N, C-alpha and C positions, 0 to 999 in steps of 0.2 A: 846655328851661329852662337858664338860666345860673346856676351855683353858685359860691359862694365858700366855701372851707374854711379857717378860720383854725386855726393850729396844725397845718397839714397835713403838716409834716415830722416831727411827733412820732409817738409810738407809736400812739395811737388814730387820730389824724388821717390818717396815712399809710395805715393799714389801711382807713379809710373811703374815701379817695381810690381806692385799688385796687378796693374792692368796688363803688363807683359806676361805675368804668370797665368792670367785668366784667358788670354787670347787663344782662340781656336786656330789651328793651322799656323801658329806663330813661327816666324823665322828665327826666333831666339830659342836656343836649346838649353843654355845655362846662364846664370846671372851672378856676377860678382858685384857687391856693393861696397863702395868706399866712402867713409864718412869720418870726419874729425870728432863728431859728437860734441860740438859746441853747445851753447844754450838752446839753439833752435833745432838741433838735430838730436833725436832721442830714439833709443831702441824700442821704446813703447810704440813708436809708429810701425814697427815691424813684428810686433808680438803675435799678430794673427796670421803670419806667414809660417808655414812649416819650416823648421830649421834646416831640413835637408834640401830645401828648395833654392836656397841662395848661399853664397859664401860671403861672409861679412869680414871686412878689413877696417879696423880703426886706424886712421892715419891722416896726415896733412898733405894736401895736394901740392903745397909749395916745396915739399921735400923731394928732391930728384929721385932718391932711392925709392921712396913710396910710390911715386908716380911711375917709375920704371917697373917695379915689381907688380903693381896693380894692372898695368896694361900688357903685361907679358901673356902671350897666347890668347889675345882678345881680338875679336873680329870687328866689334863696333863699340865705341865709347859714347855714352849719353852723358854729356857733361853738364850737370846741374849745380855742382857745389859752388856756393857763392855767399858772400855777405850781402843781404838784400834789403835791410830796413833803412829807408831814406833818413829817418830821424837820427838813427845811430851813426850814419855816415856824416851828418852835419855836426854832431858832437865830437866824433873822432874818426877821421877819414883813413888813417894809416892802414888799419887792418883790411879795409876795403881794397886798397891798392895791392896789398900783399896777396890777399887771397884771390881777388877777381882778376888781377893782371898777371902777377907772377905765378900764381897757381895755374892759370890757364896756359901760360907759356911752358911751364914745367910739364903739364900733361901732354901738350902738343909735341914737345920735343921727345918725350918718352914714347908717345904713340908713333912718331916718325921712326924712331930707332927700332921699335918693335914691330914695325910694318902692320899696324892696325888698319883694317880695311876702310872703315868709315868713322868719322868723328862728328857727332851731332852736338853743336855748341848752342846751349839754350840761353837766350838773351831776353831782352825786355823792350817794350815800346818806349820806355823812358830815355833811350839813347837818342830819340829824335827831338827831345826838348818839349815844346808846347806848341799847339796849333790852334788857332782861333776859329778856323772854319775849314771844311773839307776833311780829308783823311790822308794819312801817310801811306804812300806806296813804299816798296823796298828801295826805291832809287832816291828817296829823299836824303839830303845831307844830314849828317849827325850833328846835333847841337845840344848836348846834355847840359843840364843846369845844376844838378846836385852832385856831390862827390861820388855817391853811389852810381848814378847814371853815367858819369864820366868814366868810372872804372870799368863798367860794362861796355861802354863804347870802345874803350881801349882794348878790352879783351876781344871784341868783335873784330877789330882791325888786325890784331895779332893772328887771330884765327884765319882770316882771309889772306894774310900774308903767307902763312904756311901753306895754304892752298895754292897760291900763285907762284911762290918761290920753289916749293918742294913738290908740287903736284899732288899734295894730299887731298883725299876726298873729304873735305870739310864742308858741312852744311850748317847754316844758322837759322834758328827759329827766334822770332821776337813776339813775345806774348803780351797781351793786355793784363789788367788786374785780375788775379786768380782769387777764387774763394772755394770753400768746400771743407770736408772733414779733415782734421789733423792739422789745420793751419795754426801756427803759433799765435797765442792770444795777445800779441802787441799789435797785430795788423787790425785794420779798422773794423771789418765785419766781426771776427771773433772777439775783439775787444769790446765792441758795443753789445754784442749778444751776451757775453759772459757778465758784463756790468749789469745788464737788465735782469739777467737770471738772479743776480745777487741784489736786485732792487737798487742799484746805483745809477747815477747819471752818466751820460755818454758825452765825452769831450769832443766837440766839433770845432775843427779849425776855422778861424776867420768867420766869413759869412756863409760858408758851406756851398759856395757856387763853383768850386773846382769840379770839373767833369772828368769822369773815368769810364772806360768801357769794361764791362764785367764778363769774365770768362770762368766757367766751372772748371775745376781742376781736371775732371775726367775728360772734358772736351780738349783741354790743353794737352794732356797726355796722349790722347788719340792723334792730335796734330803732330806731336813729336814723332810718334811711331810712323805716321804717314810720310813725314819728311825722310825717315830712314828707308821706308819701303819704296817710295816713288820719287824722292827728291834727287837733285842733281848735284854734282860736285861744284863747289864754289858758289852755290846759290843761297839766297836768303828768302825766308818765308815768314810773312806776318800771320800770327795765329790769334785771332780775336774772338770775342764772344757775341758781338753785335748788339749789345745793350748798353747805351750810354746813359748815365745818370749823373746829375751833380750830387755832391755829398749830402746836401740837405734833403734831396729827394730820396736818396738811399736811406738816410737816417729815418725819415718819415715812414718808409716801408717797414723798416725793422721795428720801429715803435708800434706801428699798427699790428704787427704779428704778436707783440706782447700786450696789445690792448691798453697802451699808456699814451699819454699826450705829450706835447712838446715841452712841458715843464721838466721833462727828464733830460733835455739838452742843456749841456753846459758849454756855451760858446767860449773858446779859449783863443789865446793869441795865435795868429796864423804861423804856419811853418815858414821858415826863411826860404826865400826863393821858390815859393810854392808854384809849380806849373799849373796853369789854368785849365788846360784841356788836352787829353790824349784821345786819339782816334786812329784805328788801323784800318787800312784798305786790305781786305783779305782775299781779293779776287784772284791773285796769283795762286795762293794756296788752294783755293776752290778749283781753279782751272787745272793746275798741274798736279796736285796731290789728291783731289777729290775730297778736300776737307770742308766741313760745314759744322758749326756748333749744333749739338743735338739737345742740350738741356735748357729749357726755358728758365729765365732768371727767377721768376717768382716761385716756381716749383723747386728749383735748385736751392734757393734761399731758404724755403721752408724746410727742406730736408737737411740743410746745413744747420739750421737753428735746432731742429729735433736732435741732430747728432750731438750738439754741445749740451743740450739738456740731459741727454742719456749718458754722457761721458764726462761728468764733472771730475771723476777720479783721474782722467787723463789731463784736463786742462788746468785744474785748480793748483796742483803742485807747481806747474810751469808758470802760472800767473803770479803765484806768491814769490817766485824767484826774481820777478822783474823789479827794477829800481823803483822806489816809492816816490 
């Protein structure tokens, strides 16, 4: 089968492309990668992939022609292209609406016209809002709080509308917080790790009591593939890592890996509208897809830290490009 991976030069997208290429008995015979190559999408994420293994297209998913040409003669779309950093959405939300909402609609429309077989829409747990106790099932109402989360919730609803109105085989995955190699260094784990590599302090929001569930990117990509392999039309699947930590606990684990104390923490003003807790119930994905996270958080974090230690030539130029 012929696959299109949108956002395939980004963090999760590039890891998905690599995983699809490594799979034994894969249902995917060829891969086309579409990426706009904005600040967080970079061809360096694809450097270790043989050039003849994929077809790369640089383009904007909001452009109907790009969307149409990219989805031509494609059997499955893995849609990961998105603006994803909450802080950036708070500072300037327009590009999030354009990319995440209009871009998704553009791809769905093109996929419909090109008779794409399956459309896997990759979303986030942030569409649910914040939960003080218990965990979200896929039936929970959407209650996003940040412009980013609202744009993703809107794209989820548009995707489901195409499934229900046009009968498209659309499937949605909603993941918890990802970590792992090649993650852009503005996100919390690579930001903290690269700061400590450079003997700098780590900026911790508020009192550090906001809770997140952590998912290694390899487990996430496995869940996405299982949604394609075993999922059903019009269904939503929560893909979580099963390890909840508040941000202060996470920070302490990272500090311990560097053998430094809490003097390295710089408590900064809390994020506006900061969600207190995310928690996904993954029992549906376990039951229907056979999904379960395989990578223990402590081991996954250690390997991630080692990756950043060994690949400063990858992250340093990207980090230097961030606003000061």
